BAFI-3210 file (N, C-alpha, C; in Angstrom, 3 decimals, decimal comma, padded with zeros to 6 digits):
// residues 115
n [1|2|3|4|5|6|7|8|9|10|11|12|13|14|15|16|17|18|19|20|21|22|23|24|25|26|27|28|29|30|31|32|33|34|35|36|37|38|39|40|41|42|43|44|45|46|47|48|49|50|51|52|53|54|55|56|57|58|59|60|61|62|63|64|65|66|67|68|69|70|71|72|73|74|75|76|77|78|79|80|81|82|83|84|85|86|87|88|89|90|91|92|93|94|95|96|97|98|99|100|101|102|103|104|105|106|107|108|109|110|111|112|113|114|115]
n.u [012,493|013,304|014,590|017,627|018,195|017,276|015,276|015,392|013,765|013,213|010,698|009,538|006,853|005,391|002,984|000,629|-001,941|-004,372|-006,298|-009,119|-009,199|-008,375|-005,108|-005,385|-007,969|-007,705|-005,671|-006,978|-008,621|-006,864|-005,121|-006,594|-006,872|-009,153|-010,724|-009,586|-010,704|-012,467|-010,986|-009,068|-009,332|-008,301|-008,259|-009,576|-010,374|-009,906|-008,450|-008,204|-006,429|-007,201|-005,512|-004,084|-003,783|-000,721|002,866|004,092|001,609|-000,365|-001,948|-004,064|-004,376|-006,047|-005,368|-006,613|-005,040|-004,321|-006,484|-006,205|-006,395|-004,344|-002,748|-001,590|000,546|000,492|002,205|002,490|005,119|005,975|003,940|002,875|001,338|002,307|003,963|005,118|003,007|004,043|003,708|004,470|004,155|003,978|003,819|001,991|002,856|002,697|002,702|004,438|004,045|005,188|005,744|007,526|008,282|007,018|007,525|006,231|006,763|006,031|006,043|003,835|003,806|002,609|002,410|001,375|000,438|-000,272|-001,620]
n.v [-002,179|-004,759|-004,346|-005,761|-006,271|-006,080|-003,303|-000,805|001,541|004,357|006,046|008,717|009,856|012,399|013,496|015,397|015,842|017,626|016,569|016,955|015,542|013,507|011,939|009,191|008,498|008,790|006,930|004,482|004,320|004,392|002,189|-000,064|-002,171|-002,934|-000,700|000,928|001,369|003,408|005,742|005,737|006,048|004,388|001,799|-001,333|-003,780|-005,479|-008,131|-009,338|-011,194|-013,197|-012,709|-010,729|-007,205|-005,951|-005,717|-007,538|-008,341|-009,468|-008,902|-009,056|-006,892|-005,044|-002,686|-000,213|001,089|003,350|002,341|-000,406|-003,365|-004,221|-006,606|-006,828|-007,965|-007,127|-005,976|-005,222|-003,395|-001,845|-001,222|000,358|002,399|005,539|005,660|005,822|004,130|001,681|000,290|-002,250|-003,040|-005,468|-006,184|-008,751|-011,121|-009,868|-009,320|-007,626|-006,083|-008,273|-010,323|-010,079|-010,320|-008,226|-006,368|-004,414|-002,364|-000,715|001,585|002,557|005,176|006,222|008,900|010,218|013,095|015,377|018,656]
n.w [-029,242|-026,991|-023,663|-022,634|-019,970|-016,454|-015,532|-013,185|-011,175|-009,057|-007,354|-005,476|-003,683|-001,920|000,383|002,251|004,695|006,510|009,110|010,972|013,538|016,388|016,714|017,528|016,663|013,887|013,418|013,999|011,802|009,574|009,935|009,380|006,818|005,400|005,298|003,460|000,928|001,380|001,584|-000,411|-003,697|-005,674|-004,812|-005,367|-004,192|-001,017|000,726|003,773|006,218|009,169|011,250|013,941|013,502|013,147|013,350|010,611|009,697|007,000|003,857|000,922|-001,860|-004,376|-006,765|-009,025|-011,611|-014,120|-015,506|-015,311|-013,394|-010,678|-008,750|-005,407|-002,782|000,482|003,408|006,857|007,918|010,076|012,878|015,232|017,244|018,682|016,483|013,021|010,655|008,558|005,438|003,229|-000,141|-002,658|-006,044|-007,722|-010,045|-012,832|-016,319|-018,847|-022,123|-024,617|-022,936|-020,823|-017,385|-014,852|-011,920|-009,380|-006,551|-003,475|-000,707|001,821|004,075|007,008|009,052|012,039|013,817|016,475|016,219]
ca.u [013,439|013,293|015,811|018,155|018,516|016,201|015,287|014,918|013,635|012,644|009,900|009,075|005,742|005,063|001,761|000,166|-003,323|-004,780|-007,569|-009,560|-009,494|-007,200|-004,329|-005,885|-009,124|-007,194|-004,930|-007,939|-009,151|-005,785|-004,471|-007,498|-006,827|-010,479|-011,325|-008,843|-011,579|-013,173|-010,143|-008,188|-010,211|-007,664|-008,411|-010,744|-010,772|-008,904|-008,731|-007,320|-006,486|-007,816|-004,527|-004,105|-003,040|000,505|004,025|003,999|000,253|-000,337|-003,240|-004,038|-005,063|-006,061|-005,475|-006,871|-004,172|-004,360|-007,555|-005,884|-006,323|-003,051|-002,822|-000,410|000,607|000,939|002,617|002,835|006,526|005,857|002,550|002,845|001,058|002,069|005,005|004,542|002,572|004,746|003,153|005,199|003,280|004,672|002,900|001,998|002,773|002,203|003,574|004,369|004,014|006,348|005,859|008,503|007,686|007,184|007,149|006,234|006,605|006,021|005,802|003,011|004,279|001,631|002,884|000,294|000,875|-001,241|-001,235]
ca.v [-003,232|-005,069|-004,101|-007,084|-006,359|-005,507|-001,857|-000,437|002,968|004,717|007,254|009,084|010,800|012,825|014,270|015,547|016,291|017,986|015,937|017,538|014,456|013,143|010,886|007,840|008,247|008,628|005,661|003,372|004,291|004,135|000,884|-001,148|-002,197|-003,100|000,625|001,697|001,761|004,630|006,934|005,629|005,673|003,416|000,461|-002,055|-004,684|-005,880|-009,368|-009,383|-012,418|-013,090|-012,430|-009,383|-006,207|-005,542|-006,006|-008,830|-008,555|-009,588|-008,892|-008,889|-005,665|-004,788|-001,284|000,048|002,178|003,509|001,506|-001,833|-003,887|-004,806|-007,262|-006,684|-008,576|-006,058|-006,406|-004,158|-003,436|-001,364|-000,895|000,561|003,809|006,607|005,665|005,683|002,851|001,461|-000,849|-002,593|-003,763|-006,034|-006,612|-010,184|-011,778|-009,113|-009,397|-006,485|-006,494|-009,085|-011,433|-009,832|-010,225|-006,902|-006,312|-003,094|-002,372|000,609|001,688|003,611|005,555|007,106|009,528|010,995|013,960|016,394|020,044]
ca.w [-028,939|-025,563|-022,900|-022,280|-018,559|-015,638|-015,342|-011,854|-010,964|-007,770|-007,365|-004,151|-003,677|-000,562|000,463|003,629|004,808|007,859|009,460|012,229|014,478|017,187|016,062|017,791|015,791|012,530|013,405|013,932|010,433|008,614|010,100|008,982|005,354|004,819|005,158|002,459|-000,192|001,747|001,450|-001,576|-004,807|-006,559|-004,237|-005,861|-003,116|-000,031|001,437|004,939|007,009|010,487|012,288|014,495|012,744|013,817|012,509|009,936|009,187|005,540|003,187|-000,536|-002,250|-005,809|-007,161|-010,434|-012,027|-015,579|-016,016|-015,187|-012,036|-010,328|-007,447|-004,563|-001,456|001,367|004,747|007,794|008,331|011,453|013,210|016,675|017,480|017,721|015,461|011,678|010,096|007,293|004,716|002,002|-001,078|-003,814|-007,091|-007,967|-011,361|-013,986|-017,487|-019,763|-023,518|-024,964|-022,000|-019,759|-016,052|-014,258|-010,509|-008,765|-005,106|-002,893|000,727|002,399|005,394|007,638|010,287|012,634|014,916|016,898|015,910]
c.u [013,435|014,652|016,333|018,475|017,377|016,375|014,676|014,811|012,981|011,885|009,423|007,979|005,445|003,821|001,415|-001,256|-003,589|-006,164|-007,951|-010,077|-008,216|-006,433|-004,862|-007,112|-008,676|-006,470|-005,891|-008,511|-008,081|-005,239|-005,363|-007,551|-008,197|-011,213|-010,641|-009,703|-012,299|-012,320|-009,167|-009,022|-009,602|-007,800|-009,709|-011,272|-009,581|-009,368|-007,721|-007,512|-007,083|-006,812|-004,634|-003,294|-001,890|001,652|003,916|002,617|000,282|-001,764|-003,029|-004,856|-004,968|-006,294|-005,840|-006,065|-004,119|-005,383|-007,321|-005,791|-004,968|-003,145|-001,495|-000,572|001,205|001,241|002,922|004,277|006,634|004,408|002,446|002,593|001,851|003,144|004,379|004,120|003,245|004,213|003,965|004,260|004,100|003,654|003,081|001,855|002,136|003,213|003,346|004,228|005,294|006,593|006,843|007,778|008,034|006,766|007,243|006,175|006,653|005,803|004,812|003,650|003,301|002,213|001,778|000,867|-000,241|-000,718|-001,531]
c.v [-003,489|-004,768|-005,440|-007,261|-005,736|-004,001|-001,558|001,073|003,198|006,018|007,493|010,123|011,123|013,683|014,419|016,089|016,615|017,401|016,417|016,450|014,169|012,028|009,477|007,512|008,019|007,291|004,488|003,226|003,869|002,718|-000,297|-001,197|-002,350|-001,766|001,458|002,148|003,073|005,881|006,868|005,147|004,651|001,978|-000,161|-003,018|-005,028|-007,186|-009,488|-010,694|-012,154|-012,744|-010,989|-008,437|-005,709|-005,853|-007,415|-009,154|-008,501|-009,563|-008,735|-007,650|-005,512|-003,299|-001,229|001,291|002,197|002,567|000,012|-002,233|-004,546|-005,351|-007,130|-007,523|-007,509|-006,608|-005,189|-004,353|-002,948|-000,970|-000,786|002,042|004,327|006,684|005,500|004,245|002,729|000,181|-001,040|-003,413|-004,199|-006,569|-008,098|-010,501|-010,981|-009,238|-008,179|-007,008|-007,238|-010,209|-011,224|-009,651|-008,866|-006,982|-004,873|-003,281|-000,929|000,497|002,823|003,926|006,590|007,610|010,426|011,837|014,949|017,754|020,948]
c.w [-027,430|-024,929|-022,405|-020,801|-017,751|-015,506|-013,983|-011,785|-009,607|-007,921|-005,938|-004,296|-002,222|-000,613|001,932|003,607|006,278|008,086|010,847|013,181|015,275|016,478|016,318|016,938|014,348|012,415|013,249|012,520|009,432|008,727|009,746|007,448|004,700|004,654|004,077|001,295|000,103|001,553|000,278|-002,761|-005,768|-006,046|-004,737|-004,804|-002,240|000,590|002,567|005,677|008,381|011,581|012,763|013,622|013,600|012,880|011,937|009,395|007,660|004,996|001,690|-000,875|-003,761|-006,038|-008,628|-010,783|-013,542|-016,201|-015,911|-013,723|-011,815|-008,910|-006,716|-003,309|-000,551|002,755|005,596|008,231|009,763|011,679|014,723|016,954|018,682|016,631|014,077|011,367|008,741|006,674|003,444|001,129|-002,281|-004,797|-007,377|-009,459|-012,489|-015,117|-018,372|-021,182|-023,842|-023,972|-020,863|-018,423|-015,442|-012,801|-010,043|-007,263|-004,613|-001,395|000,984|003,734|005,945|008,950|010,811|013,762|015,232|016,527|017,081]
res [m|p|v|p|f|p|v|h|s|t|m|t|i|r|d|s|i|l|i|n|r|t|p|d|k|v|w|a|f|v|e|n|p|e|l|m|k|q|w|n|p|k|v|q|w|v|t|a|g|a|q|n|r|g|q|g|f|v|y|a|i|t|y|v|m|s|g|k|a|q|e|f|r|a|e|y|v|t|c|e|p|p|h|p|l|v|i|r|a|n|e|q|n|r|r|a|r|g|g|r|r|v|k|s|h|f|h|y|i|f|s|l|r|s|l]
***
């Protein structure tokens, strides 16, 4: 039976990794969305605009999750090294079974620090 009202849920996933490089080298790799396919196996493709990467930078990205491609519009919320890079992504026009419109959104937060 379909739910007669919108369902909202929040999920937080935290992870960390030690990379044997300086924060500026890692930042140059992380802040370029066109390189995401090299470190995120769920990324199928990225289309970035020609504007400078900084706060407000927008790009399109397609993730393959559970065997299905999902398109997102992503935007840099903050992008000023050495502060965290925060990327907000909103899913574009997906419909669930029964025709109900579904929207997903998430934030990437990249914090870099020297050890």
